[in-house]
C-alpha positions as CSV (number, residue, x, y, z in Angstrom):
1,M,203.1,48.2,129.9
2,P,205.0,49.0,126.7
3,F,206.3,46.2,124.4
4,E,208.8,46.0,121.6
5,Y,207.4,44.9,118.2
6,F,210.0,43.2,116.0
7,Q,209.2,41.0,113.0
8,R,205.5,41.1,113.9
9,V,206.1,39.6,117.3
10,I,205.9,41.0,120.8
11,F,208.7,41.2,123.3
12,L,208.1,42.1,127.0
13,N,210.2,43.0,130.0
14,I,209.6,40.2,132.6
15,T,211.0,39.7,136.1
16,V,211.7,36.2,137.5
17,D,212.0,36.1,141.3
18,E,212.7,39.8,141.6
19,S,215.4,39.7,138.9
20,E,216.3,42.6,136.7
21,N,214.2,43.0,133.6
22,L,214.5,40.1,131.2
23,L,213.4,40.1,127.6
24,F,210.7,37.5,127.0
25,L,208.8,36.6,123.8
26,F,205.0,36.7,124.1
27,D,204.0,33.4,122.6
28,T,200.4,32.0,122.6
29,G,201.8,29.1,120.6
30,A,203.9,27.9,123.6
31,E,202.0,25.8,126.0
32,V,204.8,26.0,128.6
33,S,206.9,29.1,129.5
34,S,210.7,28.7,129.3
35,I,214.0,30.3,130.3
36,D,217.1,30.4,128.2
37,E,219.9,28.3,129.4
38,Q,222.4,31.2,129.4
39,T,220.0,33.4,131.4
40,L,219.5,30.6,133.9
41,Y,223.2,30.9,134.9
42,K,222.3,34.4,136.3
43,L,219.3,33.2,138.3
44,D,219.2,30.9,141.3
45,L,216.3,28.7,140.2
46,P,216.2,25.1,141.5
47,F,216.0,22.1,139.2
48,I,212.8,20.1,139.8
49,R,212.4,17.6,137.0
50,T,212.7,16.7,133.4
51,G,209.8,16.3,130.9
52,F,209.0,16.1,127.2
53,L,207.8,19.0,125.1
54,E,207.1,18.9,121.4
55,R,209.5,21.0,119.3
56,N,209.2,21.1,115.5
57,G,207.0,18.0,115.6
58,T,209.5,16.1,117.7
59,P,209.3,15.3,121.5
60,V,212.3,16.8,123.3
61,N,213.3,16.0,126.8
62,L,214.0,19.2,128.7
63,A,215.0,20.2,132.2
64,F,212.5,22.2,134.3
65,V,213.3,24.7,137.1
66,K,211.0,26.4,139.6
67,A,210.4,30.2,139.7
68,E,208.8,31.5,142.9
69,K,207.3,34.4,140.9
70,L,207.0,35.3,137.3
71,Q,205.8,38.9,136.7
72,A,204.7,40.9,133.7
73,G,203.7,44.4,134.5
74,N,201.2,44.2,137.4
75,A,200.4,40.5,136.6
76,S,202.2,37.7,138.4
77,I,202.0,34.0,138.9
78,R,203.7,32.1,141.7
79,N,205.4,28.7,141.6
80,M,205.9,28.6,137.9
81,D,207.7,25.6,136.2
82,L,210.0,26.9,133.5
83,A,211.4,24.7,130.8
84,V,215.1,25.3,130.1
85,E,215.9,25.8,126.4
86,N,218.7,27.1,124.2
87,L,217.0,30.2,122.7
88,G,220.1,31.6,121.1
89,Y,218.8,30.9,117.6
90,M,215.9,33.3,118.0
91,P,216.2,36.8,116.6
92,G,215.6,39.6,119.1
93,P,215.0,43.3,118.6
94,A,218.2,45.2,117.9
95,G,220.2,41.9,118.1
96,R,219.4,41.6,121.8
97,H,219.5,38.2,123.6
98,I,216.1,36.6,124.3
99,D,215.9,35.4,127.9
100,G,212.7,33.4,127.8
101,I,209.3,32.7,126.4
102,L,206.0,33.7,128.1
103,G,203.5,30.9,127.2
104,T,199.9,30.1,127.8
105,D,200.6,28.4,131.2
106,F,201.0,32.0,132.4
107,L,198.6,33.8,130.0
108,K,195.6,31.5,130.6
109,Y,194.8,33.3,133.9
110,F,194.3,36.7,132.3
111,T,192.6,38.9,129.7
112,V,195.4,40.2,127.6
113,E,194.7,43.5,125.8
114,I,197.1,44.4,123.0
115,D,197.3,47.9,121.4
116,F,199.2,47.4,118.2
117,V,199.2,51.2,117.5
118,K,200.6,52.4,120.8
119,H,202.7,49.2,121.4
120,K,201.1,48.6,124.8
121,I,199.9,45.4,126.5
122,S,198.0,44.9,129.7
123,F,197.0,41.9,131.8
124,S,193.8,41.9,133.9
125,K,191.3,39.5,135.6
126,N,188.4,41.4,134.0
127,S,186.4,39.4,131.5
128,E,184.2,41.7,129.3
129,C,183.9,42.6,125.6
130,T,182.9,46.1,124.6
131,G,182.7,45.1,120.9
132,G,182.5,42.0,118.8
133,Y,184.3,38.8,119.6
134,I,185.1,35.4,118.3
135,P,185.3,32.2,120.4
136,F,188.2,29.9,120.5
137,E,189.0,26.5,122.0
138,M,192.2,25.5,123.5
139,D,194.2,22.9,121.5
140,N,197.1,21.6,123.6
141,N,196.8,24.9,125.5
142,I,197.0,27.0,122.3
143,P,193.9,29.0,121.1
144,K,192.3,27.5,118.0
145,I,189.6,29.3,116.0
146,K,187.1,28.1,113.4
147,V,187.5,29.9,110.0
148,T,185.8,29.8,106.6
149,I,187.9,30.3,103.4
150,N,186.3,31.2,100.0
151,D,182.9,30.5,101.5
152,T,183.4,26.7,101.1
153,I,186.4,25.6,103.1
154,H,185.8,25.2,106.8
155,T,188.9,24.6,109.0
156,F,190.7,25.7,112.1
157,L,193.7,28.0,112.7
158,R,195.7,28.4,115.9
159,Y,196.7,31.8,117.2
160,E,200.5,31.6,117.5
161,S,201.8,35.1,118.5
162,G,205.4,33.9,118.3
163,S,205.3,33.4,114.5
164,S,207.2,36.2,112.9
165,L,206.6,37.8,109.5
166,F,207.8,40.7,107.4
167,N,205.9,44.0,107.4
168,S,202.9,43.8,105.1
169,D,199.5,45.4,104.5
170,S,198.3,41.9,103.4
171,T,197.3,39.3,105.9
172,F,199.0,35.9,106.0
173,A,198.0,32.7,107.6
174,S,199.4,29.2,107.4
175,A,197.1,26.5,106.0
176,E,197.4,22.8,106.7
177,T,197.9,20.6,103.6
178,E,194.3,19.6,103.0
179,S,193.0,23.2,102.8
180,W,196.1,24.2,100.7
181,I,195.3,21.5,98.1
182,A,191.7,22.8,97.9
183,L,193.1,26.3,97.0
184,Q,195.5,25.2,94.3
185,Q,193.5,26.9,91.5
186,G,194.6,30.3,92.8
187,N,197.6,32.3,91.7
188,R,200.8,31.7,93.8
189,G,203.9,33.8,94.6
190,Y,206.8,33.6,96.9
191,Y,207.2,35.7,100.0
192,T,210.2,35.8,102.4
193,A,209.3,35.1,106.0
194,S,210.7,33.5,109.1
195,N,209.4,32.0,112.3
196,S,211.0,33.3,115.5
197,S,209.2,30.7,117.6
198,G,211.2,28.0,115.9
199,M,208.3,26.1,114.4
200,V,210.2,25.8,111.1
201,P,213.4,27.7,111.9
202,D,215.2,26.9,108.6
203,I,212.5,27.9,106.2
204,E,212.7,31.4,104.6
205,K,210.4,31.3,101.6
206,F,206.7,30.3,101.8
207,E,204.5,29.6,98.8
208,A,201.4,31.8,99.2
209,V,198.0,31.9,97.4
210,P,195.5,34.7,97.6
211,V,192.0,33.8,98.7
212,R,188.7,35.7,97.9
213,T,187.2,35.6,101.4
214,F,188.5,34.8,104.8
215,F,186.1,34.9,107.8
216,F,186.7,34.6,111.5
217,V,183.2,33.7,112.5
218,G,181.8,36.9,111.0
219,Q,185.0,39.0,111.1
220,K,186.1,39.5,107.5
221,I,189.8,39.8,106.9
222,K,191.1,42.1,104.1
223,Y,193.7,41.1,101.5
224,P,194.2,37.5,102.8
225,Y,196.8,35.1,101.7
226,L,197.4,31.6,102.8
227,F,200.8,29.9,102.8
228,V,201.8,26.3,103.4
229,Q,204.6,24.4,105.1
230,P,203.8,20.8,103.9
231,G,205.3,18.0,105.8
232,Q,207.5,20.1,108.1
233,G,207.6,20.8,111.8
234,Y,204.3,20.7,113.6
235,L,202.5,20.3,110.3
236,V,204.0,16.8,109.9
237,S,201.2,15.5,112.2
238,P,198.0,14.4,110.4
239,H,196.1,16.1,113.2
240,S,197.8,19.5,112.6
241,V,195.9,22.7,111.8
242,G,197.1,26.0,110.3
243,F,198.0,29.1,112.3
244,F,198.0,32.8,112.2
245,G,200.1,35.4,114.1
246,N,200.0,39.1,115.0
247,N,200.2,40.0,111.3
248,L,196.5,39.3,111.3
249,L,195.4,40.7,114.6
250,E,197.3,44.0,114.1
251,K,194.9,44.9,111.4
252,F,192.2,45.4,114.1
253,E,194.6,47.8,116.0
254,R,193.3,46.8,119.4
255,V,192.3,43.3,120.6
256,S,191.8,41.5,123.9
257,I,192.5,37.8,124.3
258,D,190.2,36.7,127.0
259,F,191.7,33.4,128.0
260,P,189.3,32.6,130.9
261,A,186.3,33.1,128.6
262,N,188.0,31.5,125.5
263,R,187.4,34.5,123.2
264,I,189.2,37.2,121.3
265,C,187.4,40.6,121.7
266,F,187.6,43.5,119.2
267,P,187.0,46.7,121.2
268,G,187.7,48.9,118.2
269,K,189.8,52.0,117.6
270,E,190.4,54.6,120.3
């Protein structure tokens, strides 16, 4: 199915209980799928409970509703619990309203193939890699990958596909504070960025430092930069790790996120 690519994030047409197409953000950094409170008024979804989710490092008590079926292309999951949130602050393509977020509680059942060149995405139950791959572990239902920076710094980064960024040939990832301190000898510059997933919604400028080498378990990344958001949002936690978004994966043109097998596959160019 086609997707819209705006600020380096993916937007899909989703249906909820046979609704008309709704615009959802594809977000591997969201452990729970959600529906916008304005969109909920158009749908007859029953309230089922309240529960806490972490937003910007703070637990927030949210209402949950039940969807009989959530469908993306030919992939569907029945009896989905959706958190109800105000998503009005999130920028959508061409100023469109964002109706919801497709999180890993849906994605975890599928292998998700993304073609960044053709702007197409597919969901399947097949689990095979035709090229190289890197393993990941699930950290609070978010993919987390071991990386090596400058041959000496060993850390983890989470894949958060809802983190937006300006268009760039360079590759950017967010470092947690400890890794950032270890890289302070590098040159730094300022780059304007935003985060449509709302991790740090009020921050526009990030301090970035170039690194010599950046490896994803054998996959070398070209032109890498790391930026830091010290003491803000999710990174307030002493257990936090850095993250990367589609700005990194798009450099490979085609990737498959095999959630059942906990790996990202690199099938190569067509």
